[in-house]
C-alpha positions in Angstrom: -2.4 11.9 -13.1 -4.4 9.2 -13.8 -1.6 6.8 -14.9 -0.5 7.5 -11.6 -1.0 4.0 -8.5 -3.1 5.0 -6.2 -3.8 3.9 -2.5 -0.8 1.1 -3.1 -0.2 -0.8 0.2 -1.5 -1.8 2.8 -5.4 0.0 3.1 -7.9 0.9 5.6 -12.0 1.3 5.2 -13.1 5.1 6.8 -16.2 6.1 7.1 -17.5 10.1 6.7 -20.6 12.3 5.9 -19.7 14.9 3.5 -21.6 17.8 1.9 -23.9 16.5 -0.5 -22.6 19.0 -3.4 -18.7 17.5 -2.5 -20.3 14.0 -3.4 -22.1 15.0 -6.5 -19.1 17.0 -7.5 -17.3 13.6 -7.1 -19.6 10.9 -8.9 -18.9 14.0 -12.0 -15.3 13.4 -11.6 -15.6 9.9 -11.5 -17.9 9.5 -14.5 -15.8 12.4 -16.6 -12.7 10.6 -15.5 -13.2 7.1 -15.1 -11.0 7.0 -12.0 -12.7 5.2 -8.7 -13.6 6.8 -6.0 -11.2 5.9 -3.9 -8.7 7.3 -6.2 -9.7 10.7 -6.4 -10.4 10.9 -2.5 -7.1 9.5 -1.6 -5.6 11.8 -4.2 -8.0 15.0 -2.7 -6.7 14.1 1.3 -2.9 13.4 0.3 -2.9 17.2 -1.7 -4.8 18.2 1.9 -2.2 16.7 4.1 0.9 18.2 1.9 -1.1 21.6 2.2 -1.4 21.3 6.6 2.0 19.3 7.6 1.6 21.6 10.9 -2.0 19.3 11.2 0.6 16.8 11.6 3.1 18.4 13.8 5.5 18.0 11.1 6.7 21.4 10.6 7.5 24.1 13.0 4.5 26.2 13.8 4.8 29.8 12.8 3.2 33.1 14.9 
């Protein structure tokens, strides 16, 4: 995972407020992996997005 390229292509900055514990966990992950925060966040967001394609209306909604 560390060797994969993240944030390729055009970038756009976003600002969000998140729970303190989540932010502290990301800080610890940065320290333990040596990966930049932006890479860790984009990995997390891509995983979330792939699990919730229904939010993007890219898959049929099942009832």
